[in-house]
N, C-alpha and C positions, 0 to 999 in steps of 0.2 A: 677473354675472348683472344682470339688469333690473329696475328697480322702477318703480312708478306714483308720479309724485310730483306732489302738490298745489301749483298755484301760484294765488297772489291777483292778479286784474287787477282795476283800477279803470276801471270803462266811463263814457266821458264822453257824455252826453246831448246832441243837436243841440237837443233841445226848450226848453233853457234856456241856450241860447249855448254851451253846452260847460262850463257851471258846475258842474254837478251830478255827481257821481260815484256810481257803484252799483259793490259791490264782489262780484265772482261767481268762482268758482273755476272753474281748468281744470286737468284730470290728463294728464299726459305721461307714457309710456314712455321711461324713462332709463336707460342702462346707467352702473351705479355707478362703474367704471371710466373715468379721463378717456382712458387709451391709447384704450381701445377707443370710446370717443366720437370719438375723433379718426380712428380709422380706419375707422369707418362712414361718416362724414362724407366722407371722402377717397373711400372706394371708390364711393359716389353721386355726388360732385362727377366722378370720372373716367370714370364710365360715362356721366354727360351729355357731358362734353367729346368722349367717344369717336363717339358718335352724332351732334354736329354736325361731326365731323372730315369734311372730303371731299377728295379728290385729282382736280383738273380737268384736269391735265396727260395728253393722249391722245394718241398716234400710231396712225398706222394701218398694219395689216400688208398684205403684197403681195395678199391677197384682199380688202382694203377699198379700195386704191388703184383711183381711175378708169381705165379702159382694159387695157391688156395682153391682149385677147382672141386677136389675131394673130402669129403665128411673126414675127421682126422679120425675117429671112431665111432662107434655106433651110438644111438641116442643113449640107449638103457643097458644096464647090466654089465657095466665096468666099475662102478664107484666112483667115477671120476665126473667132474664137472660137464656140463653139457658144450659142445664145439662143433661147429657148423664150417669153421675156415681157420686154415692155421694162417693166415693172414690178417685175422683180428687186430685192432690197436692193442688188445690187452695181451698178444704174443710178441716175443720177440721175433724181430725182421718182418713184424706184421706193418699196417698203415699207420698213419699219424693223424691224429685228431686235431684239427685248427692249428694245424703247422702254418709256416710262411709259402707263400704262393706266389709264382714269377707275377711281375705287373707291369704294364708300360704305362706310364702317366700322360697325360694329353690336357694342353690348355690351349686357349684360343683367344686370340686378340684379332680386331677388326683391321684391315689393309690399311685404312686412313690413320687409324691410330699408331700402327708401326711406323709408318710413314713419316709422322708428325714426329715420333722419337727418336728416327733417324737424323731428320733434318734438325731437331733441338742437339743432340751431339755435335752434329757437323758445325752448327753455329757456335756452340760453346768452346769445341776445339778450333777454333778459326786460326789460334796463333801457333798450334802444334802442327798446321797441316801445310804441307808443299803440293803445288799444283804442278803438273808438268804436261805438256800437250802430248808427247810420248815417251815411253819408257821401255826400251829394250827390243821394240817391236821391228827392228832390222837385223839382228842376232840372227845368222843362219845357222850356228851350231851352239851348243851349250858351251859358256866361257865365265867360271866363276869371278876369275881375276879382274877380268873386263867389267863384271858387273859391279864389283867392287869399288873400279873408278870411276863408274858413272854415278854411284851414290856417293863419293867423295865430291865430283863434280856439282854434285846439287847441293852438298852441305851437311851431308849426313856421315857421321863418323862411326864405324862400327864398332872401336874401340869404347865409346862411350857407353856401351852396354845397355842402350835405350832399346826398347822395344818397337820394332817397326812394322808397320802396315803398309803394304803395297796393294793398292788396287785399282784395277784395270777393267777395261771393258770386256778384256778376252784374256782367260789365263791360258797362255799356249805351252805348250810342253818346252821349248827351251828356254823360256823364262823361268818355267818351274825349276829345270834342272841347273840352270844357272844361280839361281837362288836359295836352294834348298839347304845347301851346306854352310851358308850362313849363318851363324849365331844370331839368336833374336829378331828373328825376322820372318814375317808371315804374310804369305801371296793369297789373294782373295778376288776373283772375279765381282763384280757389280752386282750380279742375280745372286749370289749368295751371301752378300754383305750381310751381318748382322749386328746386333747391340753388344754384344760381349767381346766383340772383336776390335769395336770401337772404342770402347771403354778402356780396354787392357791397353791400347797402343799409346806410348808416349811419343810418336811420330808417324804421320800418317801422310804418306806418299799415293798420291791420285793423281789419274788421268784428268784432263778437262773433259772429255768425253764422259767418263764416269761419274763426274760431280755434277754433270749437267742431268743423268739419270737421276740423281736425287732431288734435284731441285724442283720448286714448285712448277716450273714451266713444264715439265712433263708429267700429267697427271696421269 
């Protein structure tokens, strides 16, 4: 059975160098059973990995191999076996029988199930989540050095080599250029947030607006 649970997040404000904190409530729809929580997250992860999967090995059949329009020799009188095309699978350079073909895999999951899985991960990664009101939104030009300073003010140390996931409501060009050279960091906007990036992250840095999009209040 699903229940709506209230979590209190301390929102760090960059107006005072992230020293002030504002407590706000976020409501998440969570299943009471831990086994069902694992099941829904596994189901969403499996669906995402299945959609990433592609089979690139591709062989051509006799109808796709170039050539073979002319009969190699006449039907009778040569003493050789009958042949209708030099692109027969029996011939060198001919088509392949039952060879591997390109395939794109697709799996489906309901929107409510996916949102439930996202809220479940956010709920279980509460201790590893840092919420800010805004992050680098006033950056006029890309600056990696200033971005590292902003991360240090929040309490994130790049030298720790922990994978950091930055989630914002809008992935701006300046934000991307400022953070792309920093190791172990991934930037994503709330529209493209997914199960895999949340599971792989050691630290989740998310804006309050983006967090509100995931919450139960925005159905």
